[in-house]
PAMAR-117625 format. One record per atom (N, C-alpha, C): residue number from 1; residue in one letter; atom name; x, y, z. Coordinates in steps of 0.2 Angstrom, whole numbers, plus 5000, padded with zeros to 4 digits. Atoms other than C-alpha are relative to their C-alpha. Last residue first. Layout:
<atom i="NUM" aa="A" at="CA" east="X" north="Y" up="Z"/>
...
***
This chain:
<atom i="120" aa="E" at="N" east="4996" north="5002" up="5006"/>
<atom i="120" aa="E" at="CA" east="4797" north="4805" up="4873"/>
<atom i="120" aa="E" at="C" east="5006" north="5005" up="4999"/>
<atom i="119" aa="I" at="N" east="4999" north="4995" up="5003"/>
<atom i="119" aa="I" at="CA" east="4790" north="4808" up="4891"/>
<atom i="119" aa="I" at="C" east="5004" north="4997" up="4996"/>
<atom i="118" aa="D" at="N" east="4993" north="5000" up="5004"/>
<atom i="118" aa="D" at="CA" east="4782" north="4792" up="4897"/>
<atom i="118" aa="D" at="C" east="5001" north="5007" up="4997"/>
<atom i="117" aa="E" at="N" east="5001" north="5000" up="5006"/>
<atom i="117" aa="E" at="CA" east="4767" north="4795" up="4909"/>
<atom i="117" aa="E" at="C" east="5008" north="5002" up="4998"/>
<atom i="116" aa="G" at="N" east="4998" north="5007" up="5003"/>
<atom i="116" aa="G" at="CA" east="4769" north="4793" up="4928"/>
<atom i="116" aa="G" at="C" east="5002" north="4999" up="4992"/>
<atom i="115" aa="K" at="N" east="5006" north="5005" up="5000"/>
<atom i="115" aa="K" at="CA" east="4757" north="4807" up="4932"/>
<atom i="115" aa="K" at="C" east="5004" north="4993" up="4999"/>
<atom i="114" aa="A" at="N" east="5002" north="5001" up="4991"/>
<atom i="114" aa="A" at="CA" east="4773" north="4818" up="4940"/>
<atom i="114" aa="A" at="C" east="4995" north="4996" up="4998"/>
<atom i="113" aa="N" at="N" east="5002" north="4996" up="4997"/>
<atom i="113" aa="N" at="CA" east="4781" north="4816" up="4921"/>
<atom i="113" aa="N" at="C" east="4998" north="4997" up="5006"/>
<atom i="112" aa="V" at="N" east="5006" north="4999" up="4999"/>
<atom i="112" aa="V" at="CA" east="4792" north="4801" up="4916"/>
<atom i="112" aa="V" at="C" east="4998" north="5007" up="5003"/>
<atom i="111" aa="T" at="N" east="5001" north="4994" up="4997"/>
<atom i="111" aa="T" at="CA" east="4810" north="4798" up="4910"/>
<atom i="111" aa="T" at="C" east="4990" north="5001" up="5000"/>
<atom i="110" aa="K" at="N" east="5007" north="5000" up="5001"/>
<atom i="110" aa="K" at="CA" east="4815" north="4780" up="4908"/>
<atom i="110" aa="K" at="C" east="4998" north="5007" up="5003"/>
<atom i="109" aa="G" at="N" east="5004" north="4995" up="4995"/>
<atom i="109" aa="G" at="CA" east="4833" north="4778" up="4909"/>
<atom i="109" aa="G" at="C" east="4993" north="5001" up="4997"/>
<atom i="108" aa="K" at="N" east="5003" north="4994" up="5004"/>
<atom i="108" aa="K" at="CA" east="4843" north="4763" up="4899"/>
<atom i="108" aa="K" at="C" east="4995" north="5003" up="5005"/>
<atom i="107" aa="E" at="N" east="4996" north="4999" up="5006"/>
<atom i="107" aa="E" at="CA" east="4855" north="4750" up="4905"/>
<atom i="107" aa="E" at="C" east="4997" north="5008" up="4997"/>
<atom i="106" aa="G" at="N" east="4994" north="4999" up="4999"/>
<atom i="106" aa="G" at="CA" east="4849" north="4747" up="4922"/>
<atom i="106" aa="G" at="C" east="5004" north="5002" up="4996"/>
<atom i="105" aa="N" at="N" east="4997" north="5004" up="5001"/>
<atom i="105" aa="N" at="CA" east="4833" north="4740" up="4917"/>
<atom i="105" aa="N" at="C" east="5008" north="5000" up="5000"/>
<atom i="104" aa="G" at="N" east="5002" north="5008" up="5001"/>
<atom i="104" aa="G" at="CA" east="4822" north="4752" up="4923"/>
<atom i="104" aa="G" at="C" east="5003" north="4993" up="5000"/>
<atom i="103" aa="N" at="N" east="4996" north="5005" up="5004"/>
<atom i="103" aa="N" at="CA" east="4833" north="4767" up="4928"/>
<atom i="103" aa="N" at="C" east="4998" north="4993" up="5000"/>
<atom i="102" aa="W" at="N" east="5000" north="5006" up="4997"/>
<atom i="102" aa="W" at="CA" east="4820" north="4780" up="4932"/>
<atom i="102" aa="W" at="C" east="5004" north="4995" up="4996"/>
<atom i="101" aa="I" at="N" east="4997" north="5006" up="5004"/>
<atom i="101" aa="I" at="CA" east="4823" north="4797" up="4928"/>
<atom i="101" aa="I" at="C" east="5000" north="4993" up="5005"/>
<atom i="100" aa="H" at="N" east="4993" north="5002" up="4996"/>
<atom i="100" aa="H" at="CA" east="4811" north="4811" up="4937"/>
<atom i="100" aa="H" at="C" east="5003" north="4993" up="4995"/>
<atom i="99" aa="G" at="N" east="5002" north="5008" up="4996"/>
<atom i="99" aa="G" at="CA" east="4798" north="4822" up="4929"/>
<atom i="99" aa="G" at="C" east="5008" north="4998" up="5002"/>
<atom i="98" aa="G" at="N" east="5005" north="5004" up="5004"/>
<atom i="98" aa="G" at="CA" east="4797" north="4840" up="4920"/>
<atom i="98" aa="G" at="C" east="5000" north="4992" up="5002"/>
<atom i="97" aa="E" at="N" east="5007" north="4996" up="5000"/>
<atom i="97" aa="E" at="CA" east="4811" north="4848" up="4928"/>
<atom i="97" aa="E" at="C" east="4996" north="4996" up="4994"/>
<atom i="96" aa="N" at="N" east="5001" north="4995" up="5006"/>
<atom i="96" aa="N" at="CA" east="4824" north="4836" up="4931"/>
<atom i="96" aa="N" at="C" east="4995" north="5002" up="5001"/>
<atom i="95" aa="Y" at="N" east="5007" north="4996" up="5000"/>
<atom i="95" aa="Y" at="CA" east="4827" north="4824" up="4946"/>
<atom i="95" aa="Y" at="C" east="5004" north="5004" up="4993"/>
<atom i="94" aa="S" at="N" east="5004" north="5004" up="4997"/>
<atom i="94" aa="S" at="CA" east="4839" north="4807" up="4950"/>
<atom i="94" aa="S" at="C" east="4993" north="5005" up="4999"/>
<atom i="93" aa="S" at="N" east="5003" north="4998" up="4995"/>
<atom i="93" aa="S" at="CA" east="4853" north="4815" up="4939"/>
<atom i="93" aa="S" at="C" east="4993" north="4998" up="5002"/>
<atom i="92" aa="G" at="N" east="5002" north="4992" up="5001"/>
<atom i="92" aa="G" at="CA" east="4863" north="4808" up="4925"/>
<atom i="92" aa="G" at="C" east="4996" north="5001" up="5006"/>
<atom i="91" aa="T" at="N" east="5006" north="5001" up="4999"/>
<atom i="91" aa="T" at="CA" east="4867" north="4787" up="4925"/>
<atom i="91" aa="T" at="C" east="4995" north="5008" up="4999"/>
<atom i="90" aa="C" at="N" east="5001" north="4994" up="4999"/>
<atom i="90" aa="C" at="CA" east="4883" north="4788" up="4915"/>
<atom i="90" aa="C" at="C" east="4993" north="4999" up="5002"/>
<atom i="89" aa="Y" at="N" east="5002" north="4995" up="5004"/>
<atom i="89" aa="Y" at="CA" east="4888" north="4770" up="4913"/>
<atom i="89" aa="Y" at="C" east="4997" north="5005" up="5004"/>
<atom i="88" aa="L" at="N" east="5004" north="4993" up="4999"/>
<atom i="88" aa="L" at="CA" east="4899" north="4757" up="4920"/>
<atom i="88" aa="L" at="C" east="4998" north="5005" up="4994"/>
<atom i="87" aa="G" at="N" east="4996" north="4996" up="4998"/>
<atom i="87" aa="G" at="CA" east="4900" north="4739" up="4913"/>
<atom i="87" aa="G" at="C" east="4999" north="5006" up="5004"/>
<atom i="86" aa="N" at="N" east="4994" north="4999" up="5005"/>
<atom i="86" aa="N" at="CA" east="4891" north="4730" up="4900"/>
<atom i="86" aa="N" at="C" east="5005" north="5004" up="5005"/>
<atom i="85" aa="A" at="N" east="4999" north="5007" up="5002"/>
<atom i="85" aa="A" at="CA" east="4877" north="4722" up="4913"/>
<atom i="85" aa="A" at="C" east="5006" north="5002" up="4994"/>
<atom i="84" aa="G" at="N" east="5006" north="5004" up="5003"/>
<atom i="84" aa="G" at="CA" east="4876" north="4737" up="4923"/>
<atom i="84" aa="G" at="C" east="5004" north="4995" up="4997"/>
<atom i="83" aa="E" at="N" east="4997" north="5006" up="5003"/>
<atom i="83" aa="E" at="CA" east="4886" north="4747" up="4935"/>
<atom i="83" aa="E" at="C" east="4995" north="4997" up="4998"/>
<atom i="82" aa="A" at="N" east="5003" north="5006" up="4997"/>
<atom i="82" aa="A" at="CA" east="4882" north="4765" up="4940"/>
<atom i="82" aa="A" at="C" east="5002" north="4995" up="4995"/>
<atom i="81" aa="L" at="N" east="5000" north="5008" up="5003"/>
<atom i="81" aa="L" at="CA" east="4892" north="4780" up="4937"/>
<atom i="81" aa="L" at="C" east="4995" north="4994" up="5003"/>
<atom i="80" aa="P" at="N" east="4999" north="5006" up="4994"/>
<atom i="80" aa="P" at="CA" east="4888" north="4799" up="4942"/>
<atom i="80" aa="P" at="C" east="4998" north="4991" up="4996"/>
<atom i="79" aa="C" at="N" east="5003" north="5006" up="5004"/>
<atom i="79" aa="C" at="CA" east="4891" north="4810" up="4926"/>
<atom i="79" aa="C" at="C" east="5000" north="4994" up="5005"/>
<atom i="78" aa="T" at="N" east="5003" north="4998" up="5005"/>
<atom i="78" aa="T" at="CA" east="4893" north="4829" up="4933"/>
<atom i="78" aa="T" at="C" east="4997" north="4993" up="4996"/>
<atom i="77" aa="S" at="N" east="5007" north="5002" up="5000"/>
<atom i="77" aa="S" at="CA" east="4898" north="4824" up="4949"/>
<atom i="77" aa="S" at="C" east="4995" north="5000" up="4995"/>
<atom i="76" aa="F" at="N" east="5000" north="5005" up="4998"/>
<atom i="76" aa="F" at="CA" east="4917" north="4826" up="4950"/>
<atom i="76" aa="F" at="C" east="4993" north="4996" up="5000"/>
<atom i="75" aa="D" at="N" east="4995" north="5004" up="5002"/>
<atom i="75" aa="D" at="CA" east="4919" north="4839" up="4938"/>
<atom i="75" aa="D" at="C" east="4999" north="4992" up="5002"/>
<atom i="74" aa="R" at="N" east="4993" north="5003" up="4998"/>
<atom i="74" aa="R" at="CA" east="4906" north="4849" up="4947"/>
<atom i="74" aa="R" at="C" east="5003" north="4996" up="4996"/>
<atom i="73" aa="D" at="N" east="4995" north="4994" up="4999"/>
<atom i="73" aa="D" at="CA" east="4892" north="4860" up="4941"/>
<atom i="73" aa="D" at="C" east="5006" north="4997" up="5002"/>
<atom i="72" aa="G" at="N" east="4994" north="4999" up="5006"/>
<atom i="72" aa="G" at="CA" east="4883" north="4845" up="4935"/>
<atom i="72" aa="G" at="C" east="5004" north="5006" up="5000"/>
<atom i="71" aa="Q" at="N" east="4996" north="5008" up="5001"/>
<atom i="71" aa="Q" at="CA" east="4875" north="4840" up="4953"/>
<atom i="71" aa="Q" at="C" east="5005" north="4999" up="4994"/>
<atom i="70" aa="S" at="N" east="5001" north="5005" up="5001"/>
<atom i="70" aa="S" at="CA" east="4869" north="4859" up="4955"/>
<atom i="70" aa="S" at="C" east="5005" north="4994" up="5000"/>
<atom i="69" aa="A" at="N" east="4994" north="5004" up="5003"/>
<atom i="69" aa="A" at="CA" east="4875" north="4872" up="4966"/>
<atom i="69" aa="A" at="C" east="4996" north="4993" up="4998"/>
<atom i="68" aa="E" at="N" east="4999" north="5007" up="5001"/>
<atom i="68" aa="E" at="CA" east="4861" north="4884" up="4971"/>
<atom i="68" aa="E" at="C" east="5006" north="4998" up="4998"/>
<atom i="67" aa="G" at="N" east="4999" north="5000" up="5007"/>
<atom i="67" aa="G" at="CA" east="4861" north="4899" up="4981"/>
<atom i="67" aa="G" at="C" east="5001" north="4992" up="4997"/>
<atom i="66" aa="R" at="N" east="4994" north="5006" up="5003"/>
<atom i="66" aa="R" at="CA" east="4855" north="4900" up="4999"/>
<atom i="66" aa="R" at="C" east="4999" north="5000" up="4992"/>
<atom i="65" aa="D" at="N" east="5001" north="5001" up="5008"/>
<atom i="65" aa="D" at="CA" east="4846" north="4915" up="5007"/>
<atom i="65" aa="D" at="C" east="5005" north="4995" up="5000"/>
<atom i="64" aa="T" at="N" east="4994" north="5004" up="5005"/>
<atom i="64" aa="T" at="CA" east="4845" north="4914" up="5025"/>
<atom i="64" aa="T" at="C" east="4998" north="5001" up="4993"/>
<atom i="63" aa="Y" at="N" east="5002" north="5001" up="5007"/>
<atom i="63" aa="Y" at="CA" east="4833" north="4925" up="5038"/>
<atom i="63" aa="Y" at="C" east="5007" north="4998" up="4996"/>
<atom i="62" aa="Q" at="N" east="4995" north="5001" up="5005"/>
<atom i="62" aa="Q" at="CA" east="4834" north="4925" up="5057"/>
<atom i="62" aa="Q" at="C" east="4998" north="5000" up="4993"/>
<atom i="61" aa="M" at="N" east="5002" north="5001" up="5006"/>
<atom i="61" aa="M" at="CA" east="4825" north="4933" up="5072"/>
<atom i="61" aa="M" at="C" east="5006" north="4998" up="4993"/>
<atom i="60" aa="G" at="N" east="4996" north="5001" up="5005"/>
<atom i="60" aa="G" at="CA" east="4827" north="4933" up="5089"/>
<atom i="60" aa="G" at="C" east="4997" north="4998" up="4994"/>
<atom i="59" aa="I" at="N" east="5003" north="5001" up="5006"/>
<atom i="59" aa="I" at="CA" east="4815" north="4941" up="5103"/>
<atom i="59" aa="I" at="C" east="5006" north="4999" up="4995"/>
<atom i="58" aa="V" at="N" east="4994" north="5002" up="5002"/>
<atom i="58" aa="V" at="CA" east="4822" north="4941" up="5123"/>
<atom i="58" aa="V" at="C" east="4997" north="4997" up="4992"/>
<atom i="57" aa="V" at="N" east="5004" north="5002" up="5007"/>
<atom i="57" aa="V" at="CA" east="4809" north="4947" up="5135"/>
<atom i="57" aa="V" at="C" east="5007" north="4999" up="4997"/>
<atom i="56" aa="N" at="N" east="4995" north="4998" up="5006"/>
<atom i="56" aa="N" at="CA" east="4816" north="4948" up="5154"/>
<atom i="56" aa="N" at="C" east="4996" north="4997" up="4994"/>
<atom i="55" aa="G" at="N" east="4995" north="5004" up="5005"/>
<atom i="55" aa="G" at="CA" east="4807" north="4947" up="5170"/>
<atom i="55" aa="G" at="C" east="5004" north="5003" up="4996"/>
<atom i="54" aa="R" at="N" east="5002" north="5008" up="4999"/>
<atom i="54" aa="R" at="CA" east="4797" north="4954" up="5183"/>
<atom i="54" aa="R" at="C" east="5002" north="4995" up="4996"/>
<atom i="53" aa="D" at="N" east="5000" north="5003" up="4992"/>
<atom i="53" aa="D" at="CA" east="4802" north="4972" up="5185"/>
<atom i="53" aa="D" at="C" east="4999" north="4993" up="5000"/>
<atom i="52" aa="F" at="N" east="5005" north="4995" up="4996"/>
<atom i="52" aa="F" at="CA" east="4808" north="4975" up="5167"/>
<atom i="52" aa="F" at="C" east="4999" north="4996" up="5006"/>
<atom i="51" aa="S" at="N" east="5002" north="5001" up="4993"/>
<atom i="51" aa="S" at="CA" east="4822" north="4968" up="5157"/>
<atom i="51" aa="S" at="C" east="4994" north="5004" up="5002"/>
<atom i="50" aa="S" at="N" east="5002" north="4997" up="4996"/>
<atom i="50" aa="S" at="CA" east="4824" north="4968" up="5137"/>
<atom i="50" aa="S" at="C" east="4999" north="4999" up="5006"/>
<atom i="49" aa="G" at="N" east="5001" north="5003" up="4993"/>
<atom i="49" aa="G" at="CA" east="4831" north="4959" up="5124"/>
<atom i="49" aa="G" at="C" east="5001" north="5006" up="5004"/>
<atom i="48" aa="L" at="N" east="5002" north="4994" up="4994"/>
<atom i="48" aa="L" at="CA" east="4833" north="4961" up="5105"/>
<atom i="48" aa="L" at="C" east="4998" north="4998" up="5007"/>
<atom i="47" aa="T" at="N" east="5002" north="5004" up="4993"/>
<atom i="47" aa="T" at="CA" east="4842" north="4946" up="5094"/>
<atom i="47" aa="T" at="C" east="4999" north="5009" up="5004"/>
<atom i="46" aa="V" at="N" east="4999" north="4994" up="4994"/>
<atom i="46" aa="V" at="CA" east="4846" north="4951" up="5075"/>
<atom i="46" aa="V" at="C" east="4996" north="4996" up="5006"/>
<atom i="45" aa="D" at="N" east="5004" north="4999" up="4993"/>
<atom i="45" aa="D" at="CA" east="4850" north="4939" up="5062"/>
<atom i="45" aa="D" at="C" east="5000" north="5004" up="5003"/>
<atom i="44" aa="F" at="N" east="5001" north="4995" up="4997"/>
<atom i="44" aa="F" at="CA" east="4856" north="4940" up="5043"/>
<atom i="44" aa="F" at="C" east="4995" north="4998" up="5007"/>
<atom i="43" aa="S" at="N" east="5005" north="5000" up="4995"/>
<atom i="43" aa="S" at="CA" east="4862" north="4927" up="5032"/>
<atom i="43" aa="S" at="C" east="5000" north="5007" up="5005"/>
<atom i="42" aa="S" at="N" east="4998" north="4993" up="4996"/>
<atom i="42" aa="S" at="CA" east="4870" north="4927" up="5015"/>
<atom i="42" aa="S" at="C" east="4993" north="4998" up="5007"/>
<atom i="41" aa="E" at="N" east="5003" north="5001" up="4996"/>
<atom i="41" aa="E" at="CA" east="4874" north="4910" up="5004"/>
<atom i="41" aa="E" at="C" east="5001" north="5007" up="5003"/>
<atom i="40" aa="E" at="N" east="4999" north="4994" up="4996"/>
<atom i="40" aa="E" at="CA" east="4881" north="4910" up="4987"/>
<atom i="40" aa="E" at="C" east="4995" north="5000" up="5006"/>
<atom i="39" aa="A" at="N" east="5003" north="5002" up="4994"/>
<atom i="39" aa="A" at="CA" east="4882" north="4893" up="4980"/>
<atom i="39" aa="A" at="C" east="5000" north="5005" up="5005"/>
<atom i="38" aa="D" at="N" east="5005" north="5003" up="5002"/>
<atom i="38" aa="D" at="CA" east="4895" north="4897" up="4966"/>
<atom i="38" aa="D" at="C" east="4997" north="5000" up="5008"/>
<atom i="37" aa="G" at="N" east="5004" north="4993" up="5000"/>
<atom i="37" aa="G" at="CA" east="4911" north="4905" up="4967"/>
<atom i="37" aa="G" at="C" east="4993" north="5000" up="4998"/>
<atom i="36" aa="E" at="N" east="5001" north="5000" up="5008"/>
<atom i="36" aa="E" at="CA" east="4919" north="4886" up="4964"/>
<atom i="36" aa="E" at="C" east="4997" north="5006" up="4998"/>
<atom i="35" aa="G" at="N" east="4995" north="4998" up="5001"/>
<atom i="35" aa="G" at="CA" east="4926" north="4888" up="4982"/>
<atom i="35" aa="G" at="C" east="5000" north="5000" up="4992"/>
<atom i="34" aa="S" at="N" east="4997" north="5004" up="5001"/>
<atom i="34" aa="S" at="CA" east="4907" north="4891" up="4987"/>
<atom i="34" aa="S" at="C" east="5008" north="5000" up="4997"/>
<atom i="33" aa="M" at="N" east="5001" north="5003" up="5006"/>
<atom i="33" aa="M" at="CA" east="4901" north="4906" up="4993"/>
<atom i="33" aa="M" at="C" east="5005" north="4994" up="5000"/>
<atom i="32" aa="A" at="N" east="4994" north="5005" up="5000"/>
<atom i="32" aa="A" at="CA" east="4900" north="4916" up="5011"/>
<atom i="32" aa="A" at="C" east="4998" north="4996" up="4993"/>
<atom i="31" aa="T" at="N" east="5000" north="5001" up="5007"/>
<atom i="31" aa="T" at="CA" east="4890" north="4930" up="5017"/>
<atom i="31" aa="T" at="C" east="5006" north="4995" up="4998"/>
<atom i="30" aa="N" at="N" east="4996" north="5003" up="5002"/>
<atom i="30" aa="N" at="CA" east="4886" north="4934" up="5036"/>
<atom i="30" aa="N" at="C" east="4998" north="4999" up="4992"/>
<atom i="29" aa="L" at="N" east="5000" north="4999" up="5008"/>
<atom i="29" aa="L" at="CA" east="4877" north="4949" up="5043"/>
<atom i="29" aa="L" at="C" east="5006" north="4994" up="4999"/>
<atom i="28" aa="N" at="N" east="4997" north="5004" up="5002"/>
<atom i="28" aa="N" at="CA" east="4874" north="4947" up="5062"/>
<atom i="28" aa="N" at="C" east="4999" north="5000" up="4993"/>
<atom i="27" aa="M" at="N" east="5001" north="5003" up="5008"/>
<atom i="27" aa="M" at="CA" east="4865" north="4959" up="5074"/>
<atom i="27" aa="M" at="C" east="5006" north="4998" up="4997"/>
<atom i="26" aa="D" at="N" east="4995" north="5003" up="5003"/>
<atom i="26" aa="D" at="CA" east="4864" north="4961" up="5094"/>
<atom i="26" aa="D" at="C" east="4998" north="4998" up="4993"/>
<atom i="25" aa="L" at="N" east="5001" north="5001" up="5007"/>
<atom i="25" aa="L" at="CA" east="4853" north="4974" up="5102"/>
<atom i="25" aa="L" at="C" east="5007" north="4996" up="4997"/>
<atom i="24" aa="G" at="N" east="4995" north="4996" up="5006"/>
<atom i="24" aa="G" at="CA" east="4854" north="4976" up="5120"/>
<atom i="24" aa="G" at="C" east="4995" north="4998" up="4995"/>
<atom i="23" aa="E" at="N" east="5004" north="4993" up="5003"/>
<atom i="23" aa="E" at="CA" east="4847" north="4967" up="5135"/>
<atom i="23" aa="E" at="C" east="5006" north="5001" up="4995"/>
<atom i="22" aa="F" at="N" east="4999" north="4997" up="5006"/>
<atom i="22" aa="F" at="CA" east="4849" north="4949" up="5138"/>
<atom i="22" aa="F" at="C" east="4998" north="5005" up="4999"/>
<atom i="21" aa="N" at="N" east="5001" north="4993" up="4997"/>
<atom i="21" aa="N" at="CA" east="4843" north="4942" up="5156"/>
<atom i="21" aa="N" at="C" east="5004" north="5005" up="4993"/>
<atom i="20" aa="D" at="N" east="5001" north="4997" up="4994"/>
<atom i="20" aa="D" at="CA" east="4851" north="4925" up="5152"/>
<atom i="20" aa="D" at="C" east="4998" north="5007" up="5001"/>
<atom i="19" aa="K" at="N" east="5001" north="4993" up="5000"/>
<atom i="19" aa="K" at="CA" east="4854" north="4921" up="5133"/>
<atom i="19" aa="K" at="C" east="4997" north="5002" up="5007"/>
<atom i="18" aa="L" at="N" east="5006" north="4995" up="5001"/>
<atom i="18" aa="L" at="CA" east="4854" north="4902" up="5132"/>
<atom i="18" aa="L" at="C" east="5003" north="5008" up="5003"/>
<atom i="17" aa="I" at="N" east="5000" north="4995" up="4995"/>
<atom i="17" aa="I" at="CA" east="4870" north="4890" up="5129"/>
<atom i="17" aa="I" at="C" east="4993" north="5005" up="5000"/>
<atom i="16" aa="I" at="N" east="5004" north="4994" up="5001"/>
<atom i="16" aa="I" at="CA" east="4866" north="4875" up="5121"/>
<atom i="16" aa="I" at="C" east="5001" north="5004" up="5006"/>
<atom i="15" aa="N" at="N" east="5001" north="4996" up="4993"/>
<atom i="15" aa="N" at="CA" east="4880" north="4863" up="5122"/>
<atom i="15" aa="N" at="C" east="4996" north="5005" up="4997"/>
<atom i="14" aa="V" at="N" east="5004" north="4992" up="5003"/>
<atom i="14" aa="V" at="CA" east="4879" north="4850" up="5107"/>
<atom i="14" aa="V" at="C" east="5000" north="5003" up="5006"/>
<atom i="13" aa="V" at="N" east="5004" north="4997" up="4994"/>
<atom i="13" aa="V" at="CA" east="4892" north="4834" up="5111"/>
<atom i="13" aa="V" at="C" east="4997" north="5007" up="4997"/>
<atom i="12" aa="G" at="N" east="5001" north="4991" up="4999"/>
<atom i="12" aa="G" at="CA" east="4898" north="4824" up="5099"/>
<atom i="12" aa="G" at="C" east="4997" north="5001" up="5004"/>
<atom i="11" aa="A" at="N" east="4994" north="4997" up="5006"/>
<atom i="11" aa="A" at="CA" east="4903" north="4805" up="5094"/>
<atom i="11" aa="A" at="C" east="5000" north="5008" up="5001"/>
<atom i="10" aa="V" at="N" east="4997" north="5004" up="5005"/>
<atom i="10" aa="V" at="CA" east="4899" north="4792" up="5108"/>
<atom i="10" aa="V" at="C" east="5005" north="5005" up="4994"/>
<atom i="9" aa="A" at="N" east="5000" north="4995" up="5005"/>
<atom i="9" aa="A" at="CA" east="4896" north="4798" up="5125"/>
<atom i="9" aa="A" at="C" east="5003" north="4997" up="4994"/>
<atom i="8" aa="D" at="N" east="5006" north="5002" up="5005"/>
<atom i="8" aa="D" at="CA" east="4891" north="4783" up="5135"/>
<atom i="8" aa="D" at="C" east="5000" north="5005" up="4996"/>
<atom i="7" aa="T" at="N" east="4996" north="5005" up="5007"/>
<atom i="7" aa="T" at="CA" east="4909" north="4782" up="5143"/>
<atom i="7" aa="T" at="C" east="4994" north="5000" up="4995"/>
<atom i="6" aa="G" at="N" east="4998" north="5007" up="4998"/>
<atom i="6" aa="G" at="CA" east="4906" north="4799" up="5154"/>
<atom i="6" aa="G" at="C" east="5001" north="4996" up="4994"/>
<atom i="5" aa="Y" at="N" east="5006" north="5004" up="5001"/>
<atom i="5" aa="Y" at="CA" east="4900" north="4815" up="5149"/>
<atom i="5" aa="Y" at="C" east="4998" north="4994" up="5001"/>
<atom i="4" aa="V" at="N" east="5006" north="4995" up="4996"/>
<atom i="4" aa="V" at="CA" east="4915" north="4827" up="5154"/>
<atom i="4" aa="V" at="C" east="4993" north="4996" up="5001"/>
<atom i="3" aa="A" at="N" east="4998" north="4997" up="4994"/>
<atom i="3" aa="A" at="CA" east="4928" north="4813" up="5151"/>
<atom i="3" aa="A" at="C" east="4997" north="5004" up="5003"/>
<atom i="2" aa="S" at="N" east="5001" north="5004" up="4996"/>
<atom i="2" aa="S" at="CA" east="4919" north="4805" up="5137"/>
<atom i="2" aa="S" at="C" east="5003" north="5002" up="5007"/>
<atom i="1" aa="A" at="N" east="5006" north="4999" up="4999"/>
<atom i="1" aa="A" at="CA" east="4919" north="4820" up="5126"/>
<atom i="1" aa="A" at="C" east="4999" north="4995" up="5007"/>
***
């Protein structure tokens, strides 16, 4: 990148290429998933362009739908480890339905609802 953009170029370069005087219809459909067979993703985009006497109009739209992959779905992240007074322990997720887990003293977590009230 520095050969083109000078010595101040650090890590990466983003080139934006605009569609000048685009005419016609361009459509794309993409699907993908993780190597584990989850976290499906589908996207569809369409670009429509037309020229007239004094200019050009281009309209583009995109729709993306992404499936989920939870922390517990992978062996390497099922039990995130933290270090406490007695060594390493499993901390769990920082979010769950119905509340958040607060690691108050580092050994035991505390589950509260959105109002901050204890959940037993």
